[in-house]
N, C-alpha and C positions, 0 to 999 in steps of 0.2 A: 081348785078347791081352796077356800079361805083357810088361813092359818088359825089354829086354836089360839086362845088368848095368851098362853104362856109363850108360844113360839112367835106370835105376832110382835110381842114387845122385844124379842131378840133379833128380829129382822132389821137390817140397816135401813135408816131413813132413805127415801129416794135420792136425796142429795148426795148420799155416799155410795150409791149403786153405780158402778162403772157402765159406760155405754161403749159398745163396740161397733165397728163398721160391719155391714153385711158382707164386705169384701175382705175381711181380716185374713182369710185363708187363701186369698188369690195373690200369688207372687207378682203378678203383673200390676197390681194396684198398690203394692207395698210402698213404693217411693212416693206416690201421690198422697197416700194416707199419711205417711210420715210428715210430708211437707205441710199438708193441711193442718194437722194437729199441732205441729210445732209453731205455726204462725197464728193459730186460733186466738190465743189470748190477746195478742196485739191487734188483730182484726176486730175483736169485740171492743177493745179500747177505742178504736177509731169510730166504730158505730156509736158508742156512748158519747164520744166527743162531738160528733155531728148532731146527735140528739140534744145534748146540753147547749150547743150553740144555736139550736133552732134551724139548722141547715137541712131541711127535709130533702132537698135535691141531692145533697151529698149522701144522706142516709139511704135514699133510694138506690143510688149508684153502688154504695158499699153493700147493701143488703142483696141486691141483684147478683153481684159477684160472689158473695158468700153463699147464697142459695145455690147458685150454679155449681160452685166447687163442692159443696156438701153433697149435691146429687151425684157428682162424679165419683166421690169416694164412699157413698153409701151410708149416710147417717140420717135415716128416715125421720125420726122424731125431731131432730135438729132442723131438717128441711121444712117441716110443717111450721115450726115456730118462726124460722127465718122468713118464710113466705108470709106469715101473719104480720111480721114487722114491716116487710116490704109493702104489703097491701095497705097497712095503716099509714105508712109514710107517704105513699102515693096519694092517699085520700085526705092527707092532712090531719089525721086522727092522732094527735100528739100523745094522749093518755094511753091509747091502745098500743102505739109504737113503743112507748116507755115500758109497759107491762111485758111486751114481747121481748124487749131487750133484757129485762130482768131475768126472764126465763132462759134466754140464750146464754146469759152469763152462767147460770146454774148448769145448763146442759153442756157448755164448753168445759166446765170444770169436770163434769162426769165423763166426758169424752177423753179428757186428759188423764183421768184416773184409769181408764181402760187401755191407754196407749203406753207401751213400754218406754220408760225413760223421758217422758215429756213434762213431768212435774218439776 
């Protein structure tokens, strides 16, 4: 049900809404989630570096690894956007890859908001 106008303006913008792993309550995944989230900002930086250098092969390699790891720890929205970046890089679609990286940057921040102690 949509929010009424008064409550809609009080809702946090999407960029401030934390994202949680679907495995948050699974103790067997805790260490993998922690490692993924703690390394996420640096991994996004590496993707951005590859993109700014025009190194699509490196971007594909990094996006494949990031997508695989995100699947392992259960971040569905992130996986979809990472796959978009991967597909765009494979196809040499520079603008689409860039747009996906911008979205990944936002999603990574929201993932870090949802993870204890990683900001």
